[in-house]
C-alpha positions in Angstrom: -15.0 20.4 -72.9 -12.6 20.4 -70.0 -12.5 16.6 -70.0 -11.4 16.7 -73.6 -8.8 19.4 -73.3 -7.0 18.3 -70.1 -5.9 14.8 -71.3 -4.5 16.4 -74.4 -2.6 18.9 -72.4 -1.3 16.1 -70.1 -0.1 14.2 -73.2 1.7 17.2 -74.6 3.4 17.9 -71.3 4.5 14.2 -71.0 5.8 14.2 -74.6 7.7 17.4 -73.9 9.3 15.9 -70.8 10.3 12.8 -72.8 11.9 14.9 -75.6 13.7 16.9 -73.0 15.2 13.7 -71.5 16.7 12.9 -74.9 18.2 16.4 -75.0 19.4 16.1 -71.4 21.2 12.8 -72.3 23.3 14.7 -75.0 24.0 17.6 -72.6 25.3 15.2 -69.9 27.4 13.3 -72.4 29.2 16.4 -73.8 29.0 18.8 -70.9 32.8 18.7 -70.2 33.7 19.5 -73.8 30.9 21.9 -74.7 33.3 24.9 -74.7 35.3 23.1 -77.4 32.2 22.7 -79.5 31.4 26.4 -79.1 34.9 27.4 -80.2 34.9 25.0 -83.2 31.6 26.3 -84.4 32.7 29.9 -84.2 36.2 29.8 -85.6 35.3 28.8 -89.2 32.8 31.5 -90.0 35.0 34.1 -88.2 37.9 33.2 -90.4 35.8 33.5 -93.6 34.6 36.9 -92.3 38.1 38.2 -91.6 39.7 36.8 -94.7 37.0 37.4 -97.3 34.7 39.9 -95.8 37.4 42.2 -94.4 40.5 41.2 -96.5 38.9 40.9 -99.9 36.3 43.5 -99.0 39.1 46.1 -98.8 39.6 45.6 -102.5 35.9 45.4 -103.4 34.6 48.4 -101.5 31.0 49.1 -100.7 28.0 47.2 -102.3 24.6 48.6 -103.3 21.8 46.2 -102.4 18.7 45.7 -104.5 16.7 48.0 -102.2 19.2 50.8 -102.7 21.0 50.4 -99.3 24.8 50.8 -99.5 26.8 48.5 -97.1 30.4 47.5 -96.7 31.4 44.1 -98.2 32.1 42.8 -94.7 28.6 43.8 -93.6 27.2 42.0 -96.7 29.2 38.8 -96.0 28.7 38.6 -92.2 25.0 37.7 -92.2 25.7 35.0 -94.8 28.4 33.6 -92.5 25.9 33.6 -89.7 23.3 31.7 -91.7 26.0 29.3 -93.0 27.2 28.6 -89.5 23.7 27.9 -88.3 23.3 25.5 -91.2 26.6 23.7 -90.7 26.2 23.3 -87.0 22.7 21.9 -87.3 23.7 19.5 -90.1 26.8 18.2 -88.3 24.7 17.2 -85.3 21.7 15.9 -87.1 23.4 14.0 -89.9 26.8 12.7 -88.9 26.2 12.3 -85.1 22.6 11.3 -85.5 23.5 8.6 -88.1 26.1 7.1 -85.8 23.7 6.9 -82.9 21.0 5.4 -85.2 22.9 2.9 -87.3 26.0 2.0 -85.3 25.6 2.8 -81.6 22.0 1.5 -81.8 21.3 4.1 -79.1 17.6 4.6 -80.1 16.9 0.9 -80.0 17.3 1.1 -76.3 15.5 4.4 -76.0 12.3 3.0 -77.6 12.2 0.4 -74.8 11.1 3.3 -72.7 7.9 5.3 -73.2 9.9 7.7 -75.5 8.5 7.6 -79.1 10.4 8.2 -82.4 8.9 11.7 -82.9 10.0 12.6 -79.3 13.5 11.4 -80.1 13.6 13.5 -83.2 12.4 16.6 -81.2 14.9 15.9 -78.5 17.8 15.6 -80.9 16.7 18.7 -82.8 16.6 20.6 -79.5 20.1 19.6 -78.7 21.3 20.6 -82.1 19.7 24.0 -81.5 21.4 24.5 -78.1 24.7 24.2 -80.0 23.6 26.3 -83.0 22.1 29.0 -80.7 25.4 29.3 -78.9 27.3 29.7 -82.2 24.8 32.3 -83.5 24.9 34.3 -80.3 28.7 34.4 -80.2 29.0 35.4 -83.9 26.4 38.2 -83.4 28.5 39.5 -80.6 31.5 39.6 -82.9 29.4 41.4 -85.6 28.3 44.0 -83.1 31.9 44.4 -81.9 33.1 44.9 -85.5 30.3 47.4 -86.1 28.8 45.3 -88.9 25.3 45.6 -87.3 23.6 47.4 -84.5 22.8 45.7 -81.2 19.0 46.0 -81.8 19.3 44.4 -85.2 21.5 41.6 -83.8 18.7 40.9 -81.2 16.2 40.7 -84.1 18.5 38.4 -86.1 19.1 35.9 -83.3 15.7 34.2 -83.4 16.0 34.1 -87.2 19.3 32.3 -86.9 17.7 29.9 -84.5 14.9 29.2 -87.0 17.6 28.6 -89.7 19.3 26.0 -87.4 16.0 24.3 -86.7 15.2 24.1 -90.4 18.5 22.6 -91.4 18.5 20.3 -88.4 15.1 18.8 -89.3 16.2 18.6 -93.0 19.5 16.9 -92.1 17.8 14.4 -89.7 15.3 13.4 -92.5 18.2 12.9 -94.9 20.2 10.9 -92.4 17.4 8.3 -92.1 17.9 7.4 -95.8 21.7 7.0 -95.6 23.2 3.6 -95.7 27.0 4.1 -95.1 29.5 6.8 -94.1 30.6 7.2 -97.7 27.3 8.8 -98.6 28.2 11.7 -96.4 30.5 12.9 -99.3 27.3 13.7 -101.1 26.0 15.8 -98.2 29.3 17.6 -97.9 29.3 18.4 -101.6 25.8 19.7 -101.5 26.5 21.8 -98.4 29.6 23.4 -99.9 27.7 24.2 -103.1 25.0 25.9 -101.1 27.6 27.8 -99.2 29.2 29.2 -102.4 26.0 29.9 -104.4 23.4 31.2 -102.0 24.1 34.9 -102.2 26.9 34.4 -99.7 29.7 36.3 -101.4 27.9 37.7 -104.5 24.4 39.1 -104.8 22.0 36.6 -106.5 21.2 39.4 -109.0 24.7 39.0 -110.4 24.0 35.5 -111.8 22.1 34.7 -115.1 18.4 34.5 -114.8 18.0 30.7 -114.7 20.8 30.2 -112.2 19.4 33.0 -110.1 16.0 31.3 -110.0 17.7 28.1 -108.9 19.6 29.9 -106.1 16.6 31.7 -104.8 14.6 28.5 -104.2 17.3 26.9 -102.0 16.8 27.0 -98.2 20.2 28.6 -97.5 19.5 31.5 -99.8 16.2 32.1 -98.0 18.1 32.0 -94.7 20.8 34.4 -95.9 18.2 36.8 -97.3 16.2 36.8 -94.0 19.2 37.4 -91.7 20.8 39.9 -94.1 17.6 41.9 -94.2 17.5 42.0 -90.4 21.2 42.9 -89.8 21.7 45.5 -92.5 18.3 47.2 -91.9 16.6 46.3 -95.3 13.8 44.3 -93.7 10.5 44.4 -95.7 7.4 42.2 -96.0 9.3 39.9 -98.3 11.1 38.5 -95.3 7.8 36.9 -94.3 8.2 34.7 -97.4 11.6 33.6 -96.1 10.1 32.7 -92.7 7.2 30.8 -94.2 9.6 28.9 -96.5 11.8 27.9 -93.6 8.9 26.8 -91.4 7.5 24.7 -94.2 10.9 22.9 -94.7 11.2 22.5 -90.9 7.7 20.9 -90.7 8.4 18.6 -93.7 11.8 17.5 -92.4 10.5 16.7 -88.9 7.6 14.8 -90.3 9.7 12.7 -92.6 12.4 12.1 -90.0 9.9 10.9 -87.4 8.1 8.6 -89.8 11.4 7.1 -91.1 12.6 6.6 -87.6 9.4 4.8 -86.7 9.8 2.5 -89.7 13.5 1.8 -88.9 13.2 1.3 -85.2 10.0 -0.8 -85.2 10.8 -3.1 -88.2 
């Protein structure tokens, strides 16, 4: 039994080290400008929160959530901004940047000359995207606590949820990037991303839409992400959040599997 388990553990440890080397390469390349990346990822959701959540919220007043909880409009919008920020940060790294490294820089053609495998490249790039996304999420949660839009304990509970959202969209974006053929096709990604941003219960509860549109909204990954983080930050968490977690984990696994198989086909053809 020991003879069977130890080699497998050694293989896993070696694969983890190789994935970490891919992440380390990105950290070393952008270490001097990392603070700029942090600011850029925080500014956009913060502006939306202040302009719409606080500004427009002063005209809207409080909202009553489906569970009966009454929250300010800013508290309603803030977790959606957090989820959207996690999505945007992950997609930016695993679509645009990843596509450039794969198709034009030919970075991974050199990487596979080492013992690093395509699946390990995907994990390493995803881990790097999450380092960026986690920094964005932590900074935004600090802002939410400072503005009294959530409690510190709820913010701590929401942080791993935001990390999961980033992982999910990172894997999804990486899988999509392996099918892209030119920079022009990023217009489709930007359009889809903006549509999700507007119609995922971000500014208006999903219950306000007609039944068919509401059903379409509720099966999108960003809606599940917003629903999960909102439930944790405003204190309306229930067993339904487990459905959100399971959904996001399934998308994460599918995206990572597709990305690694596509990379294997593209790099070894």
